[in-house]
N, C-alpha and C positions, 0 to 999 in steps of 0.2 A: 547184504539180505535182510537187517534191520533198520537200514534207512528205506528200504524199499518198501518195507511192508507200513513205515510211520507215512507215508507220503503217497501209499496208494490205497493201504487196505481199507476198509470199509466199519472193523472192527475198533483199529486203533484208526479213525476220523471218530466214532462215537467215543472215545477215551479221551482222545482230544478236546473232544466238547463238554463233556466234564470238567476234564483240567481249563479248559478257557473259560465259561459259564464260571466256575468257582474263585478265580486270579481278577477276571473281568468285576464279580460283583466289590472283591474286596478294592481293586481300585476306582468304581464306582462309588464305593459308598465311601471314600476316606476323598474324593475330590467334590461329594455329593454336600459332609457339612463341611468343608472349607464354605463352598459356593454360598451355603445357605443358616452359618452360622452366625459370630457377632463381628466378622470380619477378619477374615487370613491378612496375616503378617508374619509373613518370612524375614526380616530383619533380624530379629534376635537371632534364630537360627542359623542363619548366614554370616552375622559377625562373631558365634558360638565358635563355628567352624573354621573360621578365619583366626580367632584367640587361642582355640585351642585344633590344631592340624592334625590327623591322622599320623604318631610317628614311630620311625623303625627303632630297631635296636638300638643306636647312636644316636638315641633324642632328636633327630632331624626330623623334617618334614618329609612325608614320603611322597605327597603329590604336591610338593610347592607350586607346580604349574598351574592346581587346581587350587590353591590355597589364592594367587595372582588372580587366576579368573575372577576369584569373587571376590577379591579384593576391586578390581580395576573395571569390570563391567557389573557385575550380578549385583553387590548392591549400592554403586548407583546409580542404579535401573532398577530399583527394587521395585513400583511402582509394576513394569512389567513383568518382573517374576510372581509377584498379587496375583498378577492375572492369569495367568497361563499357570502356572502350578496348578491349583485346581479345578480349570475348565480342561487342563493336560488330562488328570486326573482322571476327570470325570469323561471326557472324552475314549480313553482309553479303556473302561470298564464297557461303556455301551458299546461299543466297536467290536470286545473281547464279546459281548452276553449276545448279542444279535448276531455275531459270526461276519464282522463287514469290517471293510479291507481289514480282516485278520490280519496277517499278518505286519503291517503299516503300524496299528496300531500297537501289536504285538511287539515293535521295533522302538516305538516313543518310551512305551512303559518298560522294557531296557535303558533305553537314554534314563530314562529316570532315578530307576532303581538304582543304574551305575553315580549318577550325579547323586545320588545320596548316601552309598557308598560311599564314595570319594572324599562325603564331606566328612565322617566321620559315623554314618549310622548302619547299625548292622541291622536290628530290630532282627524283620522277618526279609530281609533283600536276600540275604541268599538263597531262599524259598522259589522265592519270586524268578531270580534269576533263571534257577536252576528250571523250571517247568517253563522257561518264558524259552527260555533254549531251544527246548525240546516242542515246543507251539510255532517258532519260527523255523526252523530245521525243517518242522513237517508240510510246512506252504499251503497250498492250499486246500490241502485234505484238514486243515485244520478247523476251518470254516465251512468247511464241505457238508455241516448240516448247521446251516445256518444259513446268513440271506447274500453270504459269498458266490453261493450256487448259482446265483442271479445277479447279482453285480456284477462279479471278475468275470464273464461271459460275455455282457456289457460292455464293461469298458475296452473289454480289447477290439469289440465289433466298432466301439464310437470313436474310440481315442484313434487308437490306432489300425482300424482300417482291417481289420481281419474280417474273412466270411463267417459266418454264425456256424459252420461246421467245425472251423479253426479253431475257431473262441471258443469253443461249447469240449475241442478235443486234448488244448492244450490245458487245460483247465484243472 
């Protein structure tokens, strides 16, 4: 019952819009600050995440596979991460604020939230993850009062070759 309300109700779409814009603003300003600042460099952050991994009660790294990923891929390719993290944050925020490809933007936002979480940063990540899953679960309704109202049917019509009636009905 709640799921149906969240995915189909106009009042829910309005509430989701408020949450979506708030999260989007937070993402976009974080990315914008890194893009326009004195040069974003994640090297120290990633090296600290490797040196001080999240530890369980036994004192061992809980996410050893993630530490291994950081050591073997992220740090050697730091230029790539210095580019995609700020740009990704900005684009996730822009997508959420405009309500454009909302579920895709939220999915990638959640990927980044979990990446920060796995690296040991708690900060506001639990709140972002909670609201992010609500937006992701709501699907199209989260972007109903945004550009998704036009973008999603257009994509369904042009990419998936659905008739306009089917594209709008399934949105």
